[in-house]
C-alpha positions in Angstrom: -67.9 -210.7 -71.7 -68.7 -210.8 -68.0 -66.3 -212.9 -65.9 -68.0 -216.2 -64.7 -68.6 -216.2 -61.0 -68.5 -219.5 -59.0 -69.6 -219.8 -55.4 -69.0 -222.6 -52.9 -71.0 -222.9 -49.7 -69.8 -225.1 -46.8 -72.8 -226.1 -44.7 -72.9 -227.0 -41.1 -75.8 -227.2 -38.6 -75.3 -223.6 -37.5 -73.3 -221.8 -40.2 -72.9 -221.3 -43.9 -69.4 -220.5 -45.1 -69.4 -218.8 -48.5 -66.5 -218.4 -50.9 -66.6 -216.5 -54.2 -64.4 -217.0 -57.2 -62.5 -215.3 -58.8 -62.7 -212.4 -56.2 -61.9 -214.8 -53.3 -64.5 -212.9 -51.2 -65.5 -214.9 -48.2 -68.2 -214.5 -45.6 -70.2 -216.5 -43.0 -73.9 -216.5 -42.6 -76.0 -218.2 -39.9 -77.9 -221.3 -41.1 -81.2 -219.8 -40.0 -84.1 -218.4 -42.0 -82.8 -214.8 -41.5 -79.2 -215.8 -42.3 -80.3 -217.7 -45.4 -82.3 -214.6 -46.6 -79.3 -212.4 -46.1 -77.0 -214.9 -48.0 -79.5 -215.2 -50.9 -79.7 -211.4 -51.3 -75.9 -211.1 -51.4 -75.6 -213.9 -53.9 -78.3 -212.5 -56.2 -76.3 -209.3 -56.5 -73.3 -211.3 -57.7 -75.3 -213.1 -60.5 -73.2 -216.3 -60.2 -72.7 -218.8 -63.0 -73.0 -221.6 -60.5 -73.4 -222.2 -56.7 -72.3 -225.5 -55.3 -73.2 -227.0 -51.9 -72.2 -230.4 -50.5 -74.8 -232.9 -49.3 -74.4 -232.9 -45.5 -77.4 -234.7 -44.1 -80.2 -232.2 -45.0 -78.6 -229.2 -43.4 -78.0 -227.9 -46.9 -81.7 -228.2 -48.0 -83.1 -224.9 -46.7 -80.3 -222.9 -48.2 -80.4 -224.7 -51.6 -84.2 -224.4 -51.7 -84.0 -220.6 -51.0 -81.4 -220.1 -53.8 -83.4 -222.2 -56.3 -86.5 -220.3 -55.5 -84.6 -217.1 -56.3 -83.6 -218.6 -59.7 -80.0 -218.9 -58.7 -78.3 -221.8 -60.5 -77.5 -224.1 -57.6 -76.6 -227.8 -57.3 -75.9 -230.2 -54.4 -73.0 -232.5 -55.0 -72.0 -235.9 -53.5 -69.3 -235.5 -50.8 -67.3 -238.3 -52.4 -66.9 -236.2 -55.5 -65.5 -233.2 -53.6 -63.2 -235.5 -51.5 -61.7 -237.0 -54.6 -61.3 -233.5 -56.1 -59.6 -232.3 -53.0 -57.1 -235.2 -53.1 -56.4 -234.5 -56.8 -55.6 -230.9 -55.9 -53.3 -232.0 -53.0 -55.6 -230.3 -50.5 -55.4 -232.3 -47.2 -56.2 -229.5 -44.7 -59.8 -229.2 -43.8 -61.6 -226.2 -42.3 -65.0 -224.7 -43.1 -63.3 -221.8 -44.9 -61.0 -224.1 -46.9 -64.0 -226.4 -47.8 -66.0 -223.5 -49.1 -63.1 -222.3 -51.3 -62.7 -225.9 -52.5 -66.4 -226.1 -53.5 -66.1 -222.9 -55.4 -63.0 -224.2 -57.3 -64.9 -227.5 -57.9 -67.8 -225.5 -59.4 -65.3 -223.7 -61.7 -63.3 -226.7 -62.8 -65.9 -229.5 -62.9 -69.0 -227.5 -63.8 -71.5 -230.0 -62.3 -74.9 -229.9 -64.0 -77.6 -227.9 -62.3 -80.5 -230.4 -61.5 -84.0 -229.7 -60.3 -84.2 -230.0 -56.5 -86.8 -232.4 -55.0 -90.1 -230.9 -54.1 -91.6 -231.0 -50.5 -93.5 -234.2 -51.3 -90.4 -236.0 -52.6 -88.4 -234.9 -49.5 -91.1 -236.1 -47.2 -91.3 -239.5 -49.0 -87.5 -239.8 -48.9 -87.5 -239.2 -45.2 -90.0 -241.9 -44.5 -88.1 -244.3 -46.7 -84.8 -243.5 -44.9 -86.5 -244.2 -41.6 -87.8 -247.5 -42.9 -84.3 -248.5 -43.9 -83.0 -247.6 -40.5 -85.7 -249.8 -38.8 -85.0 -252.7 -41.1 -81.2 -252.5 -40.3 -82.0 -252.5 -36.6 -84.3 -255.4 -36.9 -81.6 -257.4 -38.9 -79.1 -256.7 -36.1 -81.5 -257.8 -33.4 -82.3 -261.0 -35.3 -78.6 -261.7 -35.6 -78.3 -261.2 -31.8 -81.3 -263.5 -31.3 -79.7 -266.2 -33.3 -76.4 -265.8 -31.4 -78.1 -266.0 -28.0 -80.0 -269.1 -29.1 -77.2 -271.0 -30.8 -74.3 -269.9 -28.7 -76.0 -270.0 -25.4 -74.6 -268.0 -22.5 -77.3 -265.4 -22.6 -79.7 -265.0 -19.8 -83.4 -265.5 -20.2 -83.9 -261.8 -19.6 -81.6 -260.9 -22.4 -83.3 -263.2 -24.8 -86.7 -261.9 -23.8 -85.5 -258.3 -24.3 -84.2 -259.0 -27.8 -87.5 -260.8 -28.7 -89.5 -257.8 -27.4 -87.4 -255.3 -29.4 -87.8 -257.4 -32.6 -91.6 -257.4 -32.0 -91.5 -253.6 -31.5 -89.5 -253.1 -34.7 -91.9 -255.3 -36.7 -94.8 -253.0 -35.5 -92.8 -249.8 -36.2 -91.9 -251.0 -39.8 -95.6 -251.8 -40.3 -96.5 -248.3 -39.2 -93.9 -246.8 -41.6 -95.2 -248.9 -44.4 -98.7 -247.5 -43.7 -97.2 -243.9 -43.8 -95.6 -244.7 -47.2 -98.9 -246.0 -48.6 -100.8 -243.0 -47.3 -98.2 -240.6 -48.8 -98.6 -242.2 -52.2 -102.4 -242.5 -52.1 -102.7 -238.8 -51.1 -101.0 -237.6 -54.2 -102.4 -238.2 -57.7 -99.0 -237.6 -59.2 -97.4 -240.3 -56.9 -100.2 -242.7 -57.7 -99.8 -242.2 -61.4 -96.0 -242.6 -61.3 -96.2 -245.7 -59.1 -98.7 -247.3 -61.5 -96.4 -246.7 -64.4 -93.3 -248.1 -62.6 -95.2 -251.1 -61.2 -96.1 -252.1 -64.8 -92.4 -253.1 -65.3 -91.5 -256.7 -64.4 -89.5 -256.8 -61.2 -90.6 -253.4 -59.9 -92.4 -254.0 -56.6 -93.7 -251.5 -54.0 -90.2 -251.1 -52.4 -88.3 -250.4 -55.7 -91.1 -248.1 -57.0 -91.1 -246.0 -53.9 -87.3 -245.9 -53.8 -87.1 -244.7 -57.4 -89.7 -242.0 -56.7 -88.2 -240.7 -53.5 -84.4 -241.1 -54.1 -84.2 -240.6 -57.9 -86.4 -237.6 -58.7 -84.5 -237.2 -62.0 -86.1 -240.4 -63.3 -87.9 -239.8 -66.6 -86.1 -236.5 -67.3 -82.6 -237.8 -68.3 -81.3 -239.9 -71.1 -80.6 -243.6 -70.5 -76.9 -243.0 -70.3 -77.3 -240.1 -67.9 -79.6 -241.9 -65.6 -77.4 -245.0 -65.5 -74.3 -242.9 -64.7 -76.2 -241.0 -62.0 -77.3 -244.2 -60.2 -73.9 -245.9 -60.7 -74.8 -248.8 -63.0 -72.9 -247.6 -66.0 -69.7 -249.7 -66.5 -66.5 -247.8 -65.9 -63.4 -248.5 -67.9 -60.2 -249.6 -66.1 -57.7 -249.4 -69.0 -54.2 -248.1 -69.0 -51.7 -248.6 -71.9 -52.0 -252.2 -73.0 -53.8 -253.2 -69.8 -57.5 -253.9 -70.1 -59.1 -254.2 -66.7 -62.5 -255.5 -65.9 -65.3 -253.0 -66.2 -67.1 -252.2 -63.0 -69.8 -249.9 -61.5 -69.1 -247.5 -58.7 -70.3 -244.3 -57.1 -73.8 -243.1 -57.8 -76.7 -243.7 -55.4 -76.2 -246.7 -53.4 -79.7 -246.9 -51.9 -81.2 -247.0 -55.4 -78.6 -249.7 -56.5 -79.6 -251.9 -53.6 -83.2 -251.7 -54.5 -82.5 -252.2 -58.2 -80.5 -255.4 -57.3 -83.5 -256.9 -55.6 -85.7 -255.9 -58.5 -83.3 -257.4 -61.0 -83.4 -260.7 -59.2 -87.2 -260.7 -59.4 -87.2 -259.6 -63.0 -84.9 -262.4 -64.0 -87.1 -265.0 -62.3 -90.2 -263.6 -64.1 -88.8 -264.2 -67.6 -88.4 -262.2 -70.8 -87.0 -259.8 -71.7 -84.8 -259.5 -68.6 -84.3 -263.3 -68.3 -83.3 -263.4 -71.9 -80.7 -260.7 -71.4 -79.3 -262.5 -68.3 -79.1 -265.9 -70.0 -77.5 -264.4 -73.2 -74.7 -262.8 -71.2 -74.1 -265.9 -69.0 -74.0 -268.0 -72.2 -71.3 -265.6 -73.5 -69.2 -266.4 -70.5 -70.0 -263.3 -68.4 -69.9 -263.7 -64.7 -73.4 -264.0 -63.2 -72.9 -260.8 -61.2 -72.0 -258.9 -64.3 -75.1 -260.2 -66.1 -77.2 -259.2 -63.1 -75.8 -255.6 -63.2 -76.7 -255.5 -66.9 -80.3 -256.4 -65.9 -80.2 -253.7 -63.2 -79.2 -251.2 -65.9 -81.9 -252.4 -68.3 -84.5 -252.3 -65.5 -83.5 -248.7 -64.6 -83.5 -247.6 -68.3 -87.0 -249.2 -68.7 -88.3 -247.4 -65.7 -86.8 -244.1 -67.0 -88.6 -244.6 -70.3 -92.1 -245.4 -68.9 -92.0 -242.2 -66.8 -90.6 -240.2 -69.7 -93.3 -241.4 -72.1 -96.0 -241.6 -69.4 -96.9 -245.0 -70.8 -97.1 -248.4 -69.1 -94.6 -251.1 -70.0 -95.8 -253.2 -73.0 -93.1 -255.8 -73.0 -90.8 -254.1 -75.6 -87.1 -253.6 -75.3 -86.4 -250.0 -74.2 -83.3 -248.6 -75.8 -84.2 -245.1 -76.8 -82.4 -242.2 -75.1 
């Protein structure tokens, strides 16, 4: 049998550090179209079992896309996973070369699943959504400043006028981005169909639907357990010996969880079946926050099912994998 080959690629804006296991071969390529082409050719010759890159703010996307297009098994992992792995290995030093070797070892020991990379439309939609979130955060900060200057006093009229003008500008910018989102969805028959399916589920409004489409491209292609774990709404055990800790959710995709939280609040207000689940858990003595997380999970699983089955929600409980 051939020896499995695992490759880690540490990505920066200008360079790609590559480490190969078990040979411990290492090289650096430029993070440019020509450098990525050279890197892809060298990796193809090696026929690796798995190539792992770390998510680094989109600098990894061109390299990952080139490898995927060449049918190389490649996956992008969450930096938190690799940081935890490094700590578990006692690796505290950090250089590009060390990080590449660590990613190769992570690929060998953990064997993260190869997942389909988002297409260009998904990437574009995600970028617009990310910008919208940034603008909303800025507007929230400015509104807090506006409140402080009004209640606390001490600010000049010029400062208050400046804050108000910035809020007005941000309102207009958010409105423009919302228009871009709508245009992006309307221009794609696939996006329109998927959004229609998702919006049929109680609690799924435009914001949650677009977040699921852009930030969770795996939706509809995984089992209910896999999608819940990927997002971070699957309860994690905290047991040791005779101790039984409270289950909690962690990790996953925080942006999706925030949107799901708002959707769950709406779904509970709208009634069955999500309200019934919430009331049943609260009646059993579960904290309201725990009950709401359960609704988030059910909402996610339901959305996963309607995309998987390509069928609008009909009010039935979705429990199939």
